[in-house]
N, C-alpha and C positions, 0 to 999 in steps of 0.2 A: 459763370457759378449757376445760373440756374436753368442750363442743362444739365450741369450734370448731376442735379440734384433729382431732374424730371428720369436721365436716364438709371439710376440709382431704385428710384423708384419701382420703374417698374423692373429691373429682376429682382427687386423683391418681392414684389405679389403675382412674380411667374410660379404655378403651379408645378412642381417638378413633375416628369413621369415617372410612377411607380410602376417598377413591370407586375404585371398582372400575375397572381399565383395559379399553378394549378388545380383545377377544385377533386380534391378528394372523394371519388363516388363508389369506393368500393371500402370498404370496413371490416375489421379484423372480429372475429367472432370467438369466445372464450371455448374453448375446448377442452382443456384439461389433460391432455396427454400431448406424448413426446415424439409418438412413434412415425414413420412416414405415411402419410393417405393417401391411397392408389388411386383411388376413385369417388364419386361422387353420385346422387342419384335421387330426385324426390318426386312422390307421388303428386303433391300438389304442393299450394302455395305455402303448407304449415309443416307436414309430415316430408321427411326426409333423409337418406343414408350416407352415410361414409365408410371407407371399407382400407384396409394395408395392413401393415405386416406388426406380429408384437410377440418376439424370441425369447423364451419358448414357451411362456402364458398365452390364454388369448382373453385378456378382460382387456385390451385396446382393439383389438383387431375390427371393430363394428361399432360403429354409433349410431344414435339416434336421433332426432329432432320432432317435436309436435307445436314448434310454438315460431318455423320458419329459420331455425337458427340460433335464437337468443339464448338457449337451454344444450347443450345436447350432451346425452347420458350411452352410457357402455352398454351393450347389449352381449350376455356372453354364449358362449361356444362351449365345445365339448374340453372338460379338462387338460387333456392330454391334446389336444389339434395341435398342432408345433406347422400348419399352413402357413401361408402369408399369401393375402387375399387381394386382388389386381381389379375384380369388377363385379356390382352388383344393378341389378337390375329387378323394377318390381313391376306385372301385371297388373296389378290392381292393389290397392289398400291394403290388404295381407297377403297377397300370394307374391314373394320376392327369390331372387337366387343368388347367391354369390358364388364368386370361382376364384379360383387361385393354384397354389403352386401342387403338385404331388396329385396333381389331375383331378384336384376338390372342386367337387361342386357339390354347395348345401340347399337346401329349399328351405324355407319356410309356409307356411298357412295362416298363423298367426301374427303377422304384424311384425317378424321378430324375435318375439319370444320364446324362442324354442324353436330348432334348425336340425333337418335331417338328413344324412348324406347321401346322396347319389350315387349310384354304381357307374362308371366312366369309363372302366379299360381302359385307358391311358391313365398316362404317370407323368406327359409332358405338361411342362408348368404352363395353366392356363392365363392367359392378360383378359380377357375380353366374352360375355354371353349378352345373347338378348336374342329374344322373342318376336318373331313373326305375330303369332296369334299366341291363343291360346294352349294350341298344342307342338306349334314346331318354332325349332327354336337352334341354334346354333352356337360353338363357342369356340376358340381360337387360340393356339400356343405356338410354341415352339417346333422345329421342325417341321414348320408347316402343318402345325397340325389344324386340321377342324373335326371338330365332334359334331353329332347333330342326333337331334329328338324329333318325333310325330306324334307321342302319346305324353306331351307337356313334364319330361326330364325322367320318364319311371326307366326308360331304357335307352340308351345313347350307339351309336355305331361309329367308327370313321369314318371319313369319304378321300377319298385324292384330290388332291390340292395342286398337282404339278410344279409343286415347290419346296425345299427344304428350307426356307428361309422361315424365321420368326415371325408370326404375323401378332400384330398389336392390337387392334381394333376392328372394330366391327360397324356399319353402318346398313342398315334393312329397311324394307316399308312390309307392307301388308300382300302387295300383288307378287313378292316372293322372289323381288330383288336385292341383293346384297354384295358388299363391297367390304374386301380388308387390306388394309395397309400395312406393310414388314417393313424387312431388312432391302438394304440397298434398292430401294425404289419398288419393293414390290407392291402390288395390286391385282387381286384376284376378284371376278367379280362370278354370280351365282343369278339368274332368271330361275333356279328353280325351288327353291327352297333351301339352298343349299348342297341340294343333291351330287351336284356336279360343277366344275368350278373351270372357269378359265382364266390365263394370265392377262395382263392389261400392260400397254407400254408408258410408263411414264416419262422418262427420258431422263432418266438420273439415279444417282447410285445413293443419293443418301438415303439415312435408315426415314420412313416417314411412320412416325408415330401413334398418327389419328388421320382419322376420316371422316368427313359427316356428307348426306347429301338432303337435299332441303326441298329438291322434289325427285322426281322421278326422272331427270334431263343434270342438272346440277348438283354436283358436287365439288366438295374441297379437303384438301390432304395437306399436311403440314408436319417437320420433324427436323432435322438434325438442319446445320448451318443456316438458322431463319426460313428453311424451306418452306413455299408457302404453292403448292399447286394446285389449279380451275378448269372442269370442266363443264361444258355444257350440254353435250350430246353421249351421257352414259360411260363417259370413261375410252370412247373414241379416242378420242385427243384429251390429252393434258396439258396447260399450259403451267408457265414459271410464270407466278407473278411478280411483282417489286415487293422484295420484301425488308422493310425498314432495321433493320436487326440481322445481327448474324448468329444471336446463340440459340438452342437449340427451343423448339414449341412443340410442346406436349401433347395438346389437344386442342381440339377445334369444335367449335357448338356455332351453328346459325338460325336465327330464330326465325328470319324470312329472309328469301332472296339479297337483299339488301345489309341488315345486319347480322353481323357474325365476333365472335370475341375466341381469341387463341391466346394461351395464357404460358410459360414457360419458365427458364433461367432467373433466378434473383426478383422472384414476383411478379415480371412480367407480363403483362394484359394487352395483347393488339385489339383492336377495336377498328370495322370498318363497317360504313354502312353506305357505301357504294357497289355492293356486291364483290370488294375485291380490289378496285380499281386502283384506290390506294388506303392506307394502312394509318392509325395514330396511338400511341400508348397513353396509358391510361397511369395517373400518377399511382408509384408503388407505394403498398401500402405493409409491404413486410419484404425480407430479402430472401423468403425461402422458394424452393424451385415448387412451382404450382405445375400438377401432374393431371389436371380431370377440370373440365369447365359445363355448367349444367343450367339449362334455361326455364324457368317454369313457364315464362311468358317473355313480353317485349320487355319489362320492365324489372322483374325481379330474378337474379343467376348467382349462384356459386362457385367459387374453382377452390379446391383442395390440394393438398399439395404436402411439402415433409415438413418434421416435427409437430404435426398433428394442426399445422395452419390450415384454417377456412378462412376465407373473404367473402362477402357478399356485397351485391350492389342491389336497390330498389329503385333506381332511376335508371336502370339501362345501360351505362355505363355511362352518361355523359355528367 
């Protein structure tokens, strides 16, 4: 009897092991819109922009925040602007550009209060725009299109790219080096501010939706079927990394050589803290497809996507 009592007492006093819940490290921000957001960009920790589509009017195409995303408000374009916008890039607090369908590139010099259309001489769908410096920039799009400017966007010229594949995203630096990813594993690069381009061998045929170089040598690209690539020699060789997912990864952003984030299907956000050796999934806070990610520092970042979704982390996604 005594033995039974002791066994029962021990069993009753055992603390059951409760599985640890994943920490919610991303929070949904309120945008009050439902259209698809294609891109997000922050000038500093407080001021940021997101852009997308809103047919047939322009009321929801561009959003701005001045308090880190706690509140987002709409920025108007021309009343009859029927283009959708895929990319936003700001050179400083006041001067920015958006690029989108029908070859559209618009410029603002007052923090988005008003926008001026620029003459690009193309009607191709533009997916991305980025500046090397105040004067030199490139934009990429369908049919292997690259257009470039050397006068701050006043004039644009098309350049040969040696590909007809759609080109989705640009990574560049101030020394004039640029890399662009696209359909069926396409990666092209330039070392002269986008004047001439060569084709790199990615070794895959999946669409590469995004590309990001951490420094002059190390870069990452991602896309369909959970594809993640890495190079450590300026793209001379690309290595296929071990991805934990099969869904599409739409964007890649590395804060430093170790820490990077890749969002995609159904609110998925992958994180690596060892330069892509392994990846972990953040706890999903949305089921929306996330198309773009941007970090202002090692702690603070945003991702934007379908149905007006913007999510934010202030602790580095940990």
